[in-house]
C-alpha angles and dihedrals in degrees: 000000000000114000135179123243123204092184104106103149105172143010121198116174108300093350131087131186119218117188132205098027125158132207094358118148137204115276092014116150119242137189126216117206114202124209090258091056095256114143127213131182130237139172131222111248101172140007120206110177105299094343120098123198108206132188120224121228091200137033119300090225113126097017108135111207093211104042106027116100130217124201126183115220101208095237140076127245109299135194122217106227133195138142086258088075090085111099093021134115120219135180123241091277095052096258117140111262101177099076091255127126125281114274113258097225125229085196141336118245130196106247093223089068125193122287114251113249106243090220090057094052119111118214115256109243110140122102120241114201114218095175089236113117096208089058103033096042103037112013102029121200115225127202109264094021129129107221115169127201114224110206137166133230110287095014117126099254091134091059091046092049091051091047093052091046090052099043108031116115142154103242109249093007103071098132093062097049125109136177125216110197121195117189109194121196095338127155123260089249092056092046090052090049093054096044095045092044092052092046093046093053097037091241089123090078092072096032135091111201126201112189123194112176127210092251094053118102118281092238090059087056088060093052099043099079090042091052088052094048092048090053089047093050091051094049093043104041102027100032098033095234130149101238127196112199115201116187122187128206111014089170089066089051092052091047090054089049090052091049093053092044090053091049088054089051092236120167105265123232130199113351090353095297116134116266090241094060091110092051092044093052090045092055087061102037094046091061087078121088146074125291125213111249094023126101094205129077142185119229116185134207110181112188121206135175111225111225107243088356087282114157090190092060110119095250099055090032095057093038089056091054094053101040134062102252137313141252110222124204116214126219091203092056090045090055089051090055095249109154121228091021096214113164100214099188100065091031116097140184107194092197098046093110090057095058102047137071139061113349092016105054115330135311093249096052099097093046095048091045091057094043094049091050091050095045094047090048091051090048092052090050090050091051091051090051090048090054091051104036103022130246094281092065093060127092121236090257091051090053090048091053091047089053089047091054092054093047091046091055095045099041107025107030097030113068106133127243098281102050111104105194120195111229091245089055088051091052091048091052088051091053092047089056093044086054086073088069125068116254090247089068094056094088095149097057126083115246093240091056091049089051092049103041110020108114107261102212100053122100111259 
């Protein structure tokens, strides 16, 4: 039975203490009724005997301690789901934000979801084409994988996120592919960029957008990625779709978690973040994957800006432990005008070998990937030597590798934000660049692949 409580004893920032409550549970949704009839939502954060600590979704302004009423609704935060979600824009609480009608729900799902049984997981092994050579060719994304993008303040991760959302597809299964895009704590300008970009390119038709702006309450920031993942689980496991979830910016999510933890007077951990940051991030990231017996899958690309470009900061550090690799954006490449500025050497996709090869991409993919990495690394070393010792101190082969590194950056990595390269085109560009090197240097490629794909007209 739902009953009203007029026992609000204290309000501190986004938190409110309600005394004398009965049968109220953690994470339960509540409703505050003000004296003027206005209603605001809240969520139970903590229960101590008959005292409930609740978190406000809106401002505390106007709440009268004596006359305002609180009622607890006996359920957690739920998202109304339906196939009609595709092509729509919602706020961080799942309310339509595009001026369209309310969704007529097929069902309502708790946004915290259910953890995926490890024994029921299927191993990710199908290639997803993003149309971006630095990812498809060298750090391949696989269906069901969690592959974060580590960026820095001012780097073009928004443009990269929009490009992936527009271009990503499962080869041969395009019609059943959907994107769920969660924007967490972004500016109005960024939100407008994403919505207008998706509408301009038509990508909105297969996309569900959840937009949480920087001036929205911190608690909404906590629910936004969970709303997105709930929508993704519904589309993947009940509608059989291949869903790509892109979340930007996870750093804003962690900051909101820190803000709420401080308001609750919890003992801070590293850099002031709560000690349960790892667990909290894992409850989100681990909702991605493939399930045995289901056609659909959830592939996840969380994007985070590293404070001070520091990879050892708690947010990228913990994210790296939970996910299967990382794509790192480079400030040096950005300054050179390389777009997207993906630094392929420290980037890593731990499942890349599972998604490439005959029947998935092409039989030479794994070989060329290894050879391009090795050649680019040698070229970078040559350029460092050139800066220290001068060009005269380098051998002819060193100079060739240095030239290769420049060409690799300008022709392979750099492609702009509108070029959608097929993976076979990416592999051909790789071979064109490897044609700069004599065959004797291609020690990581099988002889039959060199015979078949090495450019014929170049000097050997």
